[in-house]
C-alpha positions as CSV (number, residue, x, y, z in Angstrom):
1,M,-41.5,24.4,48.7
2,A,-41.2,25.9,44.8
3,D,-43.8,28.0,43.9
4,K,-45.8,26.8,41.0
5,T,-47.3,30.3,39.8
6,P,-44.6,32.3,38.1
7,Q,-43.8,35.6,40.0
8,E,-44.7,39.1,38.5
9,S,-42.8,41.2,37.5
10,G,-41.8,45.2,36.6
11,A,-39.8,43.8,32.9
12,R,-41.9,42.7,29.6
13,V,-39.8,39.9,28.4
14,A,-39.7,37.8,32.0
15,T,-43.1,37.8,31.9
16,R,-45.3,34.7,31.7
17,I,-48.4,33.4,30.0
18,D,-50.3,30.9,30.0
19,I,-52.3,30.2,26.9
20,S,-54.0,28.1,28.4
21,K,-55.8,31.5,29.6
22,P,-59.4,32.0,27.0
23,G,-58.4,35.8,27.2
24,L,-55.7,36.0,24.7
25,T,-56.6,36.8,20.7
26,R,-56.0,34.5,17.9
27,E,-53.4,36.3,16.5
28,Q,-51.9,36.8,20.0
29,M,-52.0,32.6,20.1
30,Y,-51.0,32.6,17.0
31,F,-47.8,34.6,17.6
32,I,-46.5,33.3,21.3
33,R,-47.0,29.9,18.0
34,H,-45.2,31.2,15.9
35,I,-42.5,31.9,17.6
36,E,-42.5,28.5,20.3
37,V,-41.9,27.4,16.6
38,E,-39.2,29.7,15.2
39,Q,-36.8,29.0,18.8
40,L,-37.3,24.6,17.8
41,K,-35.9,25.0,14.8
42,K,-32.9,27.4,16.1
43,K,-32.4,24.6,18.6
44,T,-32.3,21.8,16.8
45,Q,-30.4,24.1,14.5
46,M,-27.7,23.9,16.6
47,L,-27.7,20.9,18.1
48,R,-27.2,19.6,14.2
49,T,-24.5,21.6,13.7
50,R,-23.0,19.7,16.9
51,N,-23.8,16.1,16.1
52,V,-21.9,16.8,12.8
53,V,-18.3,18.5,15.2
54,T,-19.3,15.5,17.2
55,G,-19.4,12.8,14.6
56,L,-17.1,14.2,12.2
57,A,-14.5,14.5,15.0
58,I,-14.9,10.8,16.6
59,G,-15.1,9.9,12.4
60,A,-11.5,11.3,12.0
61,I,-10.2,9.2,15.6
62,V,-11.4,6.3,14.2
63,V,-9.4,6.8,10.5
64,G,-6.8,8.2,12.4
65,I,-6.6,4.7,14.5
66,Y,-6.7,2.9,11.8
67,G,-4.3,4.2,9.8
68,Y,-1.6,4.1,12.3
69,T,-2.4,0.7,12.9
70,F,-2.1,-0.5,9.3
71,Y,1.5,1.6,9.9
72,S,3.1,0.0,12.5
73,V,2.2,-3.4,11.8
74,S,3.4,-2.5,7.9
75,Q,6.8,-1.3,10.3
76,E,6.6,-3.9,12.2
77,K,9.6,-6.6,11.7
78,I,10.4,-8.5,14.5
79,M,9.0,-11.4,13.9
80,D,10.9,-11.3,10.4
81,E,14.1,-10.7,12.7
82,M,13.1,-13.6,15.1
83,D,12.4,-16.3,12.3
84,E,15.3,-15.7,10.2
85,E,17.7,-15.5,13.8
86,A,16.3,-19.0,14.5
87,K,16.9,-20.3,10.6
88,R,20.6,-19.0,11.3
89,A,20.8,-21.0,14.3
90,R,19.0,-23.6,12.7
91,L,22.1,-23.5,10.2
92,Q,25.1,-22.8,12.5
93,G,23.9,-25.1,15.3
94,P,25.9,-28.6,15.7
95,K,24.3,-31.5,13.2
96,T,23.2,-34.4,15.4
97,G,20.6,-37.7,14.7
98,A,18.0,-34.5,16.6
99,N,18.0,-32.2,13.6
């Protein structure tokens, strides 16, 4: 099972400070909160940048698909060719009472 209490470490950076202990001074509490706010700002800025890049990439893909669809539809002449072939076949075919 995981131990709930942090391990004691000789490293100054790795030690955890329990902010609920009454032994911390007002300046220490202010410093801890200040550092936490700065870390939160840094993380949200990174997330915001990543979200903007992702949004621009998705938007570029959508615009590309949209543009390609219009381009390919404007190039599509199959239906026009089929209509012309059908018209020629009607004109060249035998004249009967059913035509």
